[in-house]
N, C-alpha and C positions, 0 to 999 in steps of 0.2 A: 462263653462256650466255645469249644473247638469246633471249626467247621469242615466236615465230613462229606460236604457234598450235599446235605440236607440237612437242617436242624430245624428245631421248633421255633426260632424267630420268623423265618419266613420260607417258603418253598415257591418254587417258579415254574412253569409248564407252557412253553410256548404254544400258542393257538393259531391255525391256519384257519379258522373260521372267524367270523365277525357277528355282533350283535348289529339288528338294523342300522343302517346310516351311519355304520362306523368301518372305517378300511384298516385301520390301524392293526398290525400282529398284537394280540395280547398276551401278557403273562399274568401268573396270579401270584399275588403276596399275601399269605396268610398273617391274619393278624394276631395271633398268640405270640406272647414274650417268653424266652428262656431265660429266666430271672430268678435270683435267688432273695429278692426282697419284694415287696409291696407297698408302695407309697401309703403312707397315713392319711386318712381322710378325717379331717377335724370335724367338719360339718358336711352338710350336704347342700353347697353351691353347684347347681348346674347350670353348666355354660349353653348358650344357644347359637348354634354356627347353621350357616345358611350358604356357604360360600360355592355350592355346586348348582344351586339352583338359578337357571336363566333369568336375565332380567326381566324378559317379556311373561315370567309366568305370575299365576293367578297370586294374590297377596296371601302370605303365610297364614296359618291359624294363630290363635291367640294362644301362645304358649305357656302363660301362667297357668291358666285352668287347666291345660293338658298334662301340666307337670305334677300339679297337686294330684291329678287323678291318676297317673303312672308311674310316678317314681317311687311310690313304697313298693312295688313290684320289682324294682332293679336292683341286683346286687352286683359286686364286684368279688373275684375269687382268685385265689391261690390255690394251686394244685402242686402238691410234694409226694414224691415216692414214698410208700410206706415202709418202715424200719422193719427190720426180720424181728421175727416172734423170739421171744426168750434172752433178750439182751438186757441185763440189768440196768436200771439208772435210765432207762429212755424212754420216752413216749412212743407214741405210733407214727408221728408223722417223722419224716426225713426231711432231706435238702429242696427246697421249692424247685420245679421245674419249670412251671409256666403260670401265668396269670392272665385273666381274662374277664369277660363281663358274662352276666346271666339274669335270668327273671324266674320269680316264682310263681308255680303254677298250681298250688294248690294249698289246703290248710293243715297238710301233713309233713311240711318241711321240705317238699321236693322242691327243686331246681333244675331248669334246661340250661343248657349251655353247648358249645360248639364240642364236635369229637375231640379234635387235634388241640382243644384247650384241656379237655380233661383227662387226655392222654391215655390212661389206661384204667380199667374197671379194678376197682379195691384201692386206688390211690386216695391219700388225704387231702381233704380239702379246708381252706379258712375263709370263709366268706364275711364280707361286711354290708349289712344291710342300711336300709334307709335311717334308723336310728341311730348310728354309728356305731353299733354292736360288732364284734365278731363272733362267728358262729362256727363251729367245727362239726365235719361230717365227711363222707367218703361218696367216691364214685359209685354207683351201684348199677348202671348200665352204660353201655355204649353202642352205638350203630354205626361203625366206621363208614359204610357205602352210601350214608347221608348226612354224614359229620355232624351226628347229634348225641346228647349223653345226658342221663341224668343223675342228679346229685341227690342226697339226702343230709339234710342239716338239722341239728340236734336242736330244739327250742326255737326253731327261727320264729322272728316277728315280723310279719309284714304282710302283704296284701297281695293276693293273687291277681294275676292278669286275667282280663276278660277278652277272650279269642273272639274276633268278628265271626259272624255267621256262616261267611262264605270265604273263600279264599282269594276269588277272583276280584281284580282291581284294575280299572281302565288306565290305560297309557297317559301319564300328565297327573294322574292323582297325588294330591300330598302325602307324606309319609314323613314319619321322624324315628330316629332312633336313638337307644341311650347307652352309653357306654363310658369307658374311662381309656383313654389313649395313654400310652405309656408315657410317664413322666410329665402327665397332665392331669386335669381337673376332670371331673364328670362331665360329660357333654352330651348335650342333645342335639341331634345333627338333623336338619330339616332336608327334605329332598323330595324328588318325585318318583313315581313308577316310569319305567321306560320300556319294559317289557315283562310279561310273566314267565317268558321262557327265554332261557340262553339258547335252547336248541342242540346241544350237547351233551355229553357227560363230560365229568372233570375228576381228575385222581391225584393223590400228591402221596407218597410215602404212607399208604396205608389207609387213608383217608379219602374221603371225595363225595361227590353228588351225581345223580344221573341227570339233574336239570335245576336251574334256579332262576329265581326272581331276579331281573337286573334292574337296578336302582341308579336314578342319579343323585348321586351322594357321595361325599368325599371322606370316607371313612379313613382310620388310621390301625398300626397295629394295637392289639390291645382291646378292641372293639369287637372282636369276634365272640360269639356267643350272646351279644346283646340284642335285646328285644326290637321289634320294628312295629310301630303303632301307624294305623291309619288316622285320618284327620277326625275321627270321634273316640280316639285314644284307646281303640281297641287292637289287640294284637293281630298282626297279618304275617310275621315272618321273623327271622332270627338270622342276623348278619354271621356270613362265615367268610368271605374273603373280599379283597378289593383289586380292583383291574388297573394294570399298568400297560405302557407300551413295553416294547422289547429292550429299551433303553432305561426302564425304571421309572419314566415319567408318569405320574397319575393321569388317569383320563375322568377322574371324578364318577366313577361308575363302581358299583359295589355289588357283589352276591348275596343274596337271602334264602334259606330254606324256606317255603310258603309254609303257612300255619297249619294247612292240613297233613303236610308229612309229620309237621310235630306232632300233631294230634294223634297220628297213627302211630308213633313210637311210643307215645306218653300212654297211652290207652292199653297198648301191649305189655306195660311194664306194671302198672298202677293202675287201681280202681281209679276212673276218672269221671268228670261231670257228664251229664246229658249234653251240654254244649260241646264238650272235646269230642264226645262219642259221635255226635251229628257230623261234625268237621271232619273226623278220620274217615268217611266214609265218602267223600268227596276227592275230587281230581281236579288237578289246574289245567288237564288236556282241554275241556272245554272253555278255558279262560284264553286259550291263543289267538283265537279269532277275533278277540276284543282289544288285545292288546297291540295289534300290531299297526 
């Protein structure tokens, strides 16, 4: 894809502020890919990586049980621009424009992903579930200023995530994400909470977020929209970007939209459960004192 200063492969914005105990100037690399293809997933083997966790960290959780619990909620998605109406002999999906990760939020076929992955309301979606099947659907809502999107899939077979009762997590708490780096297999990435707040807004080509969780986690392109779980397998956030220094070197840090923001968006679009409704009424402002 031609580079016109910004594309859906990545966006960079130099930052003059830092997360706690970091002095490097940061830039953002969006994790959505600009691709006309999606790698075929013949089975659901999920590789576990923990390269960003310090050697002095607490022992990692038992991932075998957690993956059995959470992987049925995780999907990979390809987004395509919808074809124009009335063209004979063509389906409703055009050329694929991005791909990324997502997760099931209810029994009605709704999936959450990053806004910059979904690109535009009405775009066509092809998703691969834990059962290996492909499901079709559309982007039904986007909140660009919080980099979130809602997708509706037809006949989706999977297990909705269970959101944690509170968005707050202490610094050093264990987390893991599920996603599919481009040209790689499905990956569970182990990490830790660095901070519940980045402390400033981030924007890029019409998308962004007012604040974000900072995770010690080495995410890669293709993992945007992937779920972030706590050590009990409950949803606590969604991956939206990874951090690098001014020369593009990874800092083993990622940003995630907190679960309370996801709940607020979800419940504004569809009928949501009491658990999601309770979470939507909470704020991460109260978490900051406990994350520094």
